[in-house]
N, C-alpha and C positions, 0 to 999 in steps of 0.2 A: 610773110604773107602775099605782099607785093611789093613791088618797087617802080616808079614813074620819075620822069625828069620834068623839070620847067624849063621851057626854052628861054631864049633871049630876049623873047617877048611876053615871057609870063605865061604861055599857053603848056598845060601839063600834057605830055605823051606818054604811054606805057613801053617806055624804052629805058635803057640804062645808057644816052647819050652824054648824060651828065656826071657821069663816074668818072671820080679821079683816083689817082694810084699816089699812096705816100713815097715821095724819094728823099725829103728832107730839105730843109733850106740851108743854102750857104751861109757860112759862118760870117757875121758882120754884115748882114745885107740890109740896107736902107728901108724899112718898112713904110716911109713917105712915098715910096716910088710908087707911080702909077695914079697918085690921087687926082691928081685934075682930070684924070681920064675916066674915073671912077663912075659907071650908071648905077644910081642907087634906085631901088624899087620904092614906088610911091607907098607913104604910110598909110596905115588904114588896117580893116579888118580882112584876114584870110580866112577865105569860106572853106566849109568842110568838104565841098564839092570832089575835091580828087578822093578823098578818102571813101565817100558814100560810092564813087565809080568804083574803086578798088573792092570793096563790100561786094557789088553787084558782079564784077569779074569772079570772083571766088564762088559766089552763090550759083552764078551760071557754068562754071567748070563741076560744080557738085551736080547739078542738075543733069548736065552731060552724061557724065560718068555713073550716075546712081539712075538717072530717070525720074526722081523724085522731086517736088516741090521743097525747095528749101527755106523760102523766104518767110514762111510761117514760124519755123523753128529757132529766128534768129535771137528773140527775145532770150532764149535758153542759153545763147552762146555769147551774148554781148550784152554788158550792162551800160557802158559809157563809150561815146566816140566823141574824139578830142584830138588836139594837138599834143606835141610832146612840150611845147612851149607852153601852153595853159597847164598841163600837169606839172610841169615842174615848177611855176610861180605856186600852183595850189600848195604843193609839197612842203616847200620851204618857207610858207606862210608862217610857221611858229617862230622862225628866226628873222622874220622880215621886221626891217625896223623903220623904212621909210616909205615904200611903195605901196600904194595903194591897187588892187587888182579889180576891174570891173569886167563881169563876163555876161554873157547871153546864153540864156538855157531854156532847152524845149525837152520835155517827157513826152514821148510818142509810143504807143504800143508797147511799153515796158523798159524802152532804151531810153537814156539820158545823153543830149547832144548838146555842147557847149563848144562856143565861140568866144573870143574875147572882143570886148567892146572897147573900142580907142576912143575917150574923151576929146571933145574938140578943143580942151586947155593942153592936152598933149601935143594935137596936129598943128596947135598956134604958138609954140614956143618962141621967145626970140631969137633973132638970127643969130647974136652972139654965142647963146646956151646951143643953137642947134650947131654951129660950125665947132666949139670944142668938141660935144658929143660926137658928131660926126668924124672929127679926126682919132680920137679914141677908138671908136667902131672900126675905122679904116684899118688900123694898125692890126687887128686881129684879122680882117679879112686879107691883108695882104700878106701877112704871114701863112694863111692858107694857100694863097697864089703861089709863093716863093717854095714851100713845102710839098708841093703835088705836082703831076704830069698828067697828062692823057693816055700816058704808055706806062705799062708797070716796068718799074726798073730803070727807065731813062729820063734823065733831066729833059725838059724842054729847051730848045734852042730857037728862040722865035726871032727873025729878021727885025733888027732895031732896037731890040733888046738885051738887055745883060744876060748873061747864061744862066739859067736856072729858073727865070721868070715864067711862072706859068700861063700868065695871060691875064690882060688886064680884066679887072674886077667887074662883074656885072651881077649885081644879086637879085637880079630877076630869075637866073641860072641858078638852079638846084638841084640834087640828086636826092629824093627823098623813099625812103621805107617806111610802109605801113607795116605794122606789127601788132600779133593781138599778145598780151600779156593779161596779169593777174595782179590785183593789189586785195589783199584779204578774199574776201569771196566775191568781189567784183571782177569781171571779165572785162579788159578794156580792149580797144581798138584805138590805137594812137598813130598818127603818121609824124614825121620829124625829119630833117634834113640831116644826113651823114657826109660827114666832110670828105673822107677817104677810106680806101681799105689798103692793106700791104697785099702786093702781089696779085691778088686774086679775089673774086668774090662767087661764091658758089650757091647763092642763095641763103646763107646763113650769116649771122653776126660775127662770127668768131674772128674775121681779119678788120673788122671797122675799127677806125680811129676817128678819134676828136682830136680838133686842133684850137689850141687856145693861145692868146698872148696876153701879156702883164706886164707891167714895169718890176724890173728886177727889185729885190728885197736888200736893204742896207742897213735899216731900222727895226727896231722891236716893231714898232705900228706895222711895218709893212708885213711883217709875218703874221699878225693878226688879221689884217685886211686878206692876206692870202689865203689864210685857213679859212675864212668867212667865204670866200669865192669858191673854194673847195668844193662846197656845200652844192654850189647851183650847176658845177662842173660833174659831180658825183651822181646827182639825180639826173641829170641828163644823160650821162652816159647808161646808168642802170635801168633805167626805161626801156631803153633800146637794145640793152644785152651787149651794148659796146664795151669790150674789154682794156682798151687801151686809149688813154689821153695824153696827149704830147703838147707840153706847155713851153711857148718861148718866153723866153724873159728879155726885156728890151730897156733902153734908157728912156726917161723923159722924152727926149728927142724922137724916139722912133727907130735906133739902131737896135739890130738883134745881138743879144751880148751870149746867150746859150740856149741849150733847148735841154727838157728833162721828160722822159717819159714815165707817167704813172701808170699802174695796174689799178681800173677801177676797182674792183674788189678790195684793194687794200687801203684806199684812201679813208675810211672811217677807223681804221686804227693808226692810221697816220697822225691824224689830228686830235686823238684821245689825249686827254689832260692837256692839252696844249692853248695858251691863248688863242683866243675866236673859236675854239673848237664847238662841237654840234654831236649831235646823238640821230644817227639815221633813223631808228627806232620810233624816236618822238614824231619825226614826219611820216613815216608811214602809217604810225596808229593815227595820226591827226587825219590824213588820207584817207584811210578807212571809214573813220567817224564821219567826215565831212561828206562822203559820198553815200554813204547809209543815212546820215540825215536827210539829205538834199532829195535823194529818191523815195523816201518815206514820204514828204512833203509834199512832193510833186504828184506822185502818185495817188495820196489822198483826195487832193484837189481834183485829178483828173476825174476821180471816180464820183466823186460830189458833182463836179459840173457835169458829168455824163447823165446822172440821176435828175438833175435840175431840170436840164436844157435838151434832152434825147440824144441820138445815137452820134450827131454830129454838133458838138459843142464848138464854140469859137476858140481858133487856135490863141493858147496863151504863152506868150515868152515871157521869162522871167528875167530881173536883172540881179545878179549876184554879185556882193560887193564886199571884199575880203580885204579889212582896213587893220593895219599893224598895231597890234597889241589891244585890240578892240575884239574881232572876231568878225564873223560872217553876217551880214544881213541879206535880206531879197524882198522883192516886192513884183506885182505884175507890171509889165509895160503896157502903158496905154494903146489903143488901135493905131492910133496916128504914128505911134514911135515906131510899132511893127511894121508898118507898112514902109517905112526908111530903109529898113533894113534889106527889102529887096530891089535897091536903085541900082543893080549892077548888070540889068538886062537880062537876066533870069528870071523866068517864073518862079516864086516862091510862095509857100505857104509859111510864114512866119521865118524862122532861119534856112528852111529844107528847102530844097528844089521840088518842083512839082512832079518831076519825072521819078524820082526816087519815091515819093510817099504814093505814087500811083502804081511803082511796081511791087512796093511793098503790100499795097491791098490789091494786089492780082488784077489790076486793070490793063 
């Protein structure tokens, strides 16, 4: 559908400047390398705005070529707009044992918009907990830096760094694909970061590659844990049509031991009947039920509000909470909480920027 890049200062631009090419990590590299220079993106909600800009660009292109207004037909072609990260958390919920997921939701003009809500409790974790988590996260980011290059087929050779180092990690920088896909009868528009491609990118996902790093397996429990991880790896790549996942296996201290390539389509069969196994159909059926129920509830609420309050009812933003082993709950946010959603400098109505709603309304 569209691609865009986040720059080093987290500014989205509709270029492929952040696109990386897979070249493979040198054997035995230290995944701790560059940790002290890592620029970490601040924690918080990632707004839907770049996805909405992508939708705007597509609509404008269609209007230019066909000469007809396309905004009015969006609800016929889009049911849900969100990020892949959120879709992944929703779909793996049947197998989630620990982490609660909190979302903010709006239903406007037949389309459901979802953003992640990051509670203050997650932002204020003790420093020692954050340090451990950051190091584990960095191993995966470093594996990506060692495995990719800005040029196809050529390893990076940066002055002052070991051969093959792709550049210091800055998680502000991302290459993102916005794609349209389907879950049952729900048309989805989702945006997600793609780690790299093999050799070329021609607008299709068939050369895309996801990169993951995990501790190497030496005990039975390690295999169980890895098979559970494969669920998240699979769903992430399945949603974006990424055909290949390359996993780097490391020591607990961060030394790369080996790599293995997995074909995304083969992963469900690979874990079947093994310890820590899962069934992708359970996830997909749950996802269809979740969206059908949520859209129906919010559609009825919007219809009731319209009848009771006139043509312009107050904006309702809903908090949706997925709790392991309990299911989903939802409640409307108070107006004061809704106001806090727009503290990023952008003029908003609930989750959505005013320019987007004005354009959809034909203003």
